[in-house]
C-alpha positions in Angstrom: -0.4 0.0 0.1 1.4 3.5 -1.2 1.0 5.2 2.2 2.3 9.0 0.2 3.4 10.3 -2.2 6.1 13.6 -1.7 7.9 15.3 -4.8 10.8 17.4 -4.1 12.1 19.7 -6.4 15.8 20.5 -6.5 18.9 21.6 -8.7 20.4 18.6 -10.4 24.3 20.3 -9.6 23.3 20.6 -6.0 22.2 17.2 -5.2 25.2 15.6 -7.2 27.7 18.2 -5.3 26.9 17.4 -1.6 24.8 13.8 -2.1 24.5 10.8 -3.8 21.2 10.6 -5.6 18.5 8.0 -5.0 18.1 5.3 -7.5 16.2 6.3 -11.1 15.9 5.8 -14.8 18.8 6.8 -16.5 18.3 10.1 -18.1 18.4 11.2 -21.8 21.1 14.8 -22.6 19.4 18.0 -22.0 15.8 16.6 -21.6 16.5 14.2 -18.8 13.4 11.6 -18.4 10.5 14.0 -20.0 10.2 11.7 -23.4 9.0 8.8 -20.7 6.9 11.4 -19.4 5.1 12.5 -22.4 4.7 8.7 -23.5 3.4 6.9 -19.9 0.2 8.8 -19.1 -0.7 9.3 -16.2 2.5 10.1 -15.1 2.2 9.2 -11.6 1.4 5.8 -12.1 4.1 5.4 -14.2 6.5 6.8 -11.4 4.4 4.1 -8.9 5.2 1.5 -11.4 9.0 2.7 -11.8 9.8 2.2 -8.4 8.0 -1.1 -8.1 10.0 -2.5 -10.3 13.1 -1.2 -8.8 12.0 -2.6 -5.6 12.6 1.3 -3.7 10.8 3.7 -1.9 12.4 6.6 -2.7 14.0 8.1 -6.3 15.7 10.0 -8.4 13.8 10.9 -12.3 15.4 13.7 -14.0 12.9 16.0 -15.9 14.8 18.6 -18.0 17.3 19.8 -14.9 15.0 19.4 -12.1 15.5 16.2 -10.2 12.4 15.2 -9.2 12.1 12.6 -5.6 9.8 10.7 -5.7 8.6 8.9 -2.1 6.5 6.3 -1.3 7.5 5.2 2.3 6.0 7.6 5.1 8.9 7.3 7.5 11.6 9.0 4.8 8.2 11.7 3.4 7.8 12.5 7.1 11.6 13.5 7.4 11.4 15.6 4.1 8.7 17.2 5.3 10.3 18.1 9.0 13.9 18.9 7.2 11.9 21.1 4.3 9.5 22.6 6.3 9.9 26.1 4.7 9.7 24.7 1.0 6.6 22.8 1.5 4.8 25.9 2.9 4.5 27.3 0.0 3.0 26.4 -3.3 4.9 25.7 -6.9 4.7 27.9 -9.6 3.3 26.4 -12.3 1.7 26.8 -15.4 -1.9 25.6 -14.6 -2.0 26.9 -11.3 -0.9 30.7 -13.3 -3.9 30.6 -15.2 -6.4 29.3 -13.4 -5.2 31.8 -10.4 -5.3 34.6 -12.9 -1.8 35.2 -11.6 -1.4 34.3 -8.2 -4.3 36.7 -7.2 -6.2 34.1 -5.3 -5.3 31.9 -1.9 -5.5 28.1 -2.3 -2.5 27.7 -5.0 -1.0 30.4 -4.5 2.9 30.8 -3.1 3.3 32.5 0.2 3.6 36.1 0.0 2.0 39.4 0.7 -0.9 38.2 -1.7 -1.7 34.8 0.2 -1.3 37.0 3.2 -4.2 39.1 2.4 -6.5 36.6 0.9 -6.0 34.4 4.3 -7.1 37.1 6.3 -10.3 37.4 4.1 -11.0 33.8 4.6 -10.6 33.8 8.0 -12.2 36.9 9.0 -14.8 37.8 6.5 -15.7 34.2 4.5 -15.7 31.3 6.3 -16.1 33.2 10.2 -17.7 31.1 12.9 -20.3 33.8 12.3 -20.7 33.8 8.6 -20.8 29.9 8.5 -24.2 30.5 11.0 -25.4 33.3 8.3 -25.3 31.1 5.6 -26.8 27.7 7.8 -30.3 28.2 5.7 -28.9 28.1 2.3 -27.0 25.1 3.0 -30.0 23.6 4.7 -32.1 24.9 0.9 -30.2 22.9 -0.7 -30.0 19.4 1.2 -33.4 19.7 1.2 -33.2 20.3 -2.5 -31.1 17.5 -3.0 -33.5 15.1 -1.0 -36.7 16.6 -3.3 -34.5 15.2 -6.4 -33.5 12.1 -5.1 -37.0 11.2 -3.9 -38.4 11.7 -7.3 -35.3 9.9 -9.1 -36.8 7.1 -7.1 -40.1 7.0 -8.0 -39.9 7.9 -11.8 -40.4 4.4 -13.9 -38.4 5.6 -17.0 -34.8 5.2 -14.3 -36.0 2.4 -12.8 -35.6 3.7 -9.4 -32.1 4.2 -9.9 -29.9 7.1 -8.2 -26.2 7.4 -9.6 -24.6 8.4 -6.1 -21.5 10.0 -7.6 -23.2 12.3 -9.8 -26.0 13.1 -7.3 -23.5 13.8 -4.8 -21.5 16.3 -7.1 -24.2 17.9 -8.1 -25.0 18.7 -4.5 -21.8 20.3 -3.7 -21.5 22.6 -6.7 -25.3 23.2 -6.0 -23.9 24.2 -2.3 -20.9 26.2 -3.6 -23.3 27.9 -6.4 -25.6 29.0 -3.4 -23.0 30.3 -1.2 -21.6 32.6 -3.5 -24.1 33.4 -6.4 -27.2 33.0 -3.9 -28.2 30.6 -7.2 -29.0 27.3 -7.5 -29.0 27.1 -11.7 -27.0 29.5 -14.3 -30.0 28.7 -17.0 -33.4 27.8 -16.5 -32.9 24.7 -14.7 -34.9 21.8 -13.8 -38.6 21.0 -12.4 -37.0 17.9 -10.3 -34.4 20.3 -8.6 -31.9 18.3 -10.6 -28.6 20.0 -12.9 -29.0 21.2 -16.3 -27.0 21.4 -18.9 -25.5 24.3 -17.7 -24.5 22.5 -13.9 -23.1 19.4 -15.8 -21.1 21.7 -17.8 -19.7 23.4 -14.7 -19.2 20.7 -12.7 -17.2 19.3 -15.6 -15.0 21.9 -16.5 -14.1 22.3 -12.6 -12.8 18.5 -13.0 -10.9 19.2 -15.9 -9.2 22.1 -13.7 -8.4 20.1 -10.4 -6.9 17.2 -12.8 -4.4 19.6 -14.3 -3.8 21.9 -11.4 -0.5 20.3 -10.7 -0.5 17.5 -12.7 2.8 16.8 -14.6 3.7 19.3 -17.5 6.4 19.8 -19.6 6.5 23.1 -19.8 7.2 23.4 -15.7 10.2 22.0 -16.7 11.5 23.3 -19.5 9.3 26.7 -19.9 10.5 27.4 -23.4 8.6 24.4 -24.6 4.9 25.5 -23.5 4.5 27.4 -26.2 4.4 23.6 -28.3 1.9 22.9 -25.4 3.6 19.3 -26.2 1.4 17.5 -23.3 -2.0 19.8 -24.3 -2.4 20.9 -20.8 -2.0 24.6 -21.5 -4.9 24.3 -24.1 -7.4 22.2 -21.8 -6.8 24.1 -18.8 -7.3 28.1 -20.9 -10.2 26.6 -22.0 -11.5 25.3 -19.1 -10.9 28.8 -17.3 -13.1 30.6 -20.3 -15.7 28.2 -19.7 -15.7 28.8 -16.6 -15.8 32.8 -16.9 -18.3 32.3 -19.1 -20.1 31.4 -16.1 -19.0 33.3 -13.7 -17.3 36.7 -14.7 -21.4 38.2 -15.9 -22.9 37.4 -12.5 -19.9 39.0 -11.0 -20.0 42.1 -13.3 -23.9 43.0 -12.7 -23.2 42.3 -9.1 -20.4 44.5 -8.8 -22.6 47.3 -11.1 -25.6 46.8 -8.4 -23.6 47.8 -5.5 -22.0 50.9 -7.4 -25.3 52.5 -8.5 -26.9 51.8 -5.2 -29.9 49.2 -6.7 -28.1 46.7 -3.7 -27.2 47.6 -0.4 -27.5 44.0 1.4 -25.3 41.1 1.8 -27.1 38.0 0.8 -23.9 36.0 -0.3 -20.3 35.6 -0.2 -20.0 37.5 -3.4 -22.0 40.4 -1.8 -19.4 40.0 0.6 -16.2 40.3 -1.2 -17.6 43.2 -3.3 -18.9 45.5 0.3 -15.4 44.9 1.7 -13.4 48.2 2.4 -9.9 49.5 3.1 -8.6 52.0 6.3 -9.6 54.3 3.1 -12.9 52.7 2.5 -11.9 52.0 -0.6 -12.6 48.5 -2.6 -10.3 45.9 -1.2 -10.8 43.6 -4.0 -10.5 44.5 -7.6 -12.3 43.0 -9.9 -9.8 40.7 -11.3 -9.5 39.6 -7.9 -12.9 39.0 -7.2 -13.9 37.1 -10.8 -10.4 34.8 -9.9 -11.9 34.3 -5.9 -15.2 32.5 -7.6 -13.5 30.2 -9.2 -11.0 28.9 -6.6 -13.9 28.6 -4.0 -15.7 26.8 -6.4 -13.0 24.3 -6.9 -11.6 24.6 -3.9 -15.3 23.5 -1.9 -16.2 20.3 -4.5 -12.3 19.0 -4.0 -12.4 19.3 -0.2 -16.0 18.1 -0.3 -14.9 15.1 -2.9 -12.0 14.3 -0.9 -13.6 13.8 2.4 -16.3 11.6 1.1 -14.1 9.3 -0.7 -12.2 9.1 2.5 -15.2 8.5 4.4 -16.2 5.6 1.7 -12.5 3.9 2.0 -13.0 3.7 5.7 -16.4 2.2 5.8 -15.2 -0.3 3.2 -12.5 -0.7 5.6 -14.0 -1.0 8.8 -11.7 -3.6 10.1 -9.3 -1.0 10.8 -11.1 0.0 13.5 -11.4 -1.3 17.0 -14.9 -1.0 18.5 -14.7 -1.3 22.5 -18.1 -2.1 23.8 -19.6 -0.6 26.5 
């Protein structure tokens, strides 16, 4: 069983000079093992398979002039985390994260710095404080009621043979909650009478998963930047197209809401978007720019769905492996 997978980027000549490198495949001149990375998809499975064949829990794979150190041993991984805590405290600069975060103006995938500190203060104090959590309770309850209504009608519908796709229901419930909290709406389009997702919502969920798939995926341009213009692995095109489709749904809502707050037609906060727009600094100027607000709505949607799905996957794994637990009888 693989307990963890830790990757550290270190310039090759530093490691060669000071330490003996772990075992790994023989690299090509200049490009290292990038050809193998392009051929073997997904890359992380190729790395796991390679390490299994080499019978090692730590390896060295050179991509361009960067040595990638994958670790599958929890003890070694913990040692890395302790010794390189400063490096792991930040986020790496990658092609995908730069595009998704609109130039690193958000929080979740932004390197440690002043922008990250600014966004963290907003998240802790204004978006996800205990008081704000309580304020949004009715919206969460509304979406919980709606998903029960939808599942009930699916079970009663003879054309569906009373079958419910739990994965789809869970995914759309997570996104419904996110849309309700951020935009105070369940649907981008007309929606459905049975409470289920419309075409726009299905596309929206699919786009989020496309972006999540490429956030920290292995990309050639992250190791040899000048190859980014060629987009050999197609990641840049997929991320840009996905972000364009997300903006198609988000930006009109954000722009209209900003206009409403400026002309005074809206003065009461009803959702998280209102909170972001109404934030002021000490000089009574908007704390966030339009670009930052738009980028935050995208990151909030992707983060909320990612965290929720991850928690559900963990719970599913724990229930399937209940023998890990020892229940003490009272």
